[in-house]
C-alpha positions, -999 to +999 in steps of 0.1 A: -083-027+465-097+001+444-083+035+448-108+063+450-098+096+435-116+125+450-126+153+426-125+189+437-159+205+439-169+229+411-171+265+420-202+286+411-187+298+377-180+263+366-215+251+376-231+277+353-215+260+323-220+291+302-185+303+308-171+269+298-191+270+266-178+305+258-142+293+265-147+264+240-162+287+214-132+311+219-108+281+211-128+274+179-127+310+168-090+312+174-084+281+151-108+295+125-090+329+125-057+311+122-070+293+091-082+324+075-054+349+082-023+327+087-029+299+062+008+293+056+013+281+092-013+253+089+001+218+089-016+209+057-004+201+022-018+219-008-028+189-028-023+184-058+006+209-059+022+192-030+023+155-027+023+137+007+054+119+018+047+082+017+070+057+035+080+024+017+063+004+045+029+020+038+004-004+022-001+011-012-009-002-046+000-039-053+028-052-075+039-087-085+075-095-082+093-108-112+119-136-117+151-130-135+136-139-169+108-114-165+080-139-156+059-133-125+071-150-094+036-161-085+031-199-085-008-195-085-012-213-052-043-191-043-031-183-007-035-146-013-071-150-026-080-172+004-065-148+029-082-117+014-112-106+036-127-085+007-124-113-019-110-089-044-083-112-059-090-135-088-064-160-100-063-185-129-035-210-130-019-229-159+009-255-162+044-241-163+068-248-191+097-247-167+101-282-150+112-265-117+079-247-114+046-267-111+021-239-120+023-204-133-003-176-132-024-171-163-047-144-149-042-123-118-067-095-111-071-073-080-102-051-078-090-020-060-126-008-055-133-037-031-097-040-017-094-028+019-055-026+017-051-047+048-020-065+035-031-100+044-025-111+008+011-100+011+016-119+043+000-151+030+021-153-001+046-182+004+070-171-024+070-133-017+054-127-051+030-100-040+040-067-024+023-034-015+053-011-015+048+010-046+040+043-027+011+048-052-018+059-030-038+079-056-063+060-078-081+080-104-099+063-133-129+071-154-146+037-154-150+009-128-132-016-150-100+005-149-098+000-111-091-037-117-054-042-118-045-070-143-014-091-145+001-067-170-004-036-148+008-055-117+041-065-134+048-032-152+071-016-126+107-004-129+135-019-107+151+016-106+122+027-084+133+003-057+170+007-054+172-006-018+153-038-024+176-067-035+147-088-047+135-060-070+169-057-085+168-094-097+140-084-122+150-075-158+166-041-158+178-044-122+214-043-111+215-080-100+197-094-130+227-109-147+239-128-117+204-140-109+200-153-145+233-171-141+222-187-108+188-196-124+206-214-152+199-190-180+224-177-205+236-141-198+238-118-229+262-089-227 
């Protein structure tokens, strides 16, 4: 059974509406005066002097994970390109030299002008090769072609920027690279 909530009747001042409009304008003027005379108290960041705090879980610019030998972890299966609703991922595959890996990626491009940063490509990747945890949220380029992230730009990240991520430390330069190379069956140079 529906419950009926009775509203109290409006008095003659509320029925005129002019006093309610003046009350709303007063609120607007208060906020405008606060912005003009007490700017330091506003909850804004003076960009570009101050940068916003970005959490690691925020979906930012993409990066390709690396194996212990420095090659991209991507196996060129095309799952990320199929899952992308904006169709901004382009992949070319080639045969891998390593007998343990069937294919490797030859070309991997992401067009950041058409990307909607939904993260479906990251979720679709079966080998956890693609991530969006770079904390880079600012894209400024002069031409449209510079907004296309190529294989080289997607793999040019430093493991020192991701100290808490064990998979990132497996990459060359990471703290776990030597033991990962040993497990992978590669010679470890000291």
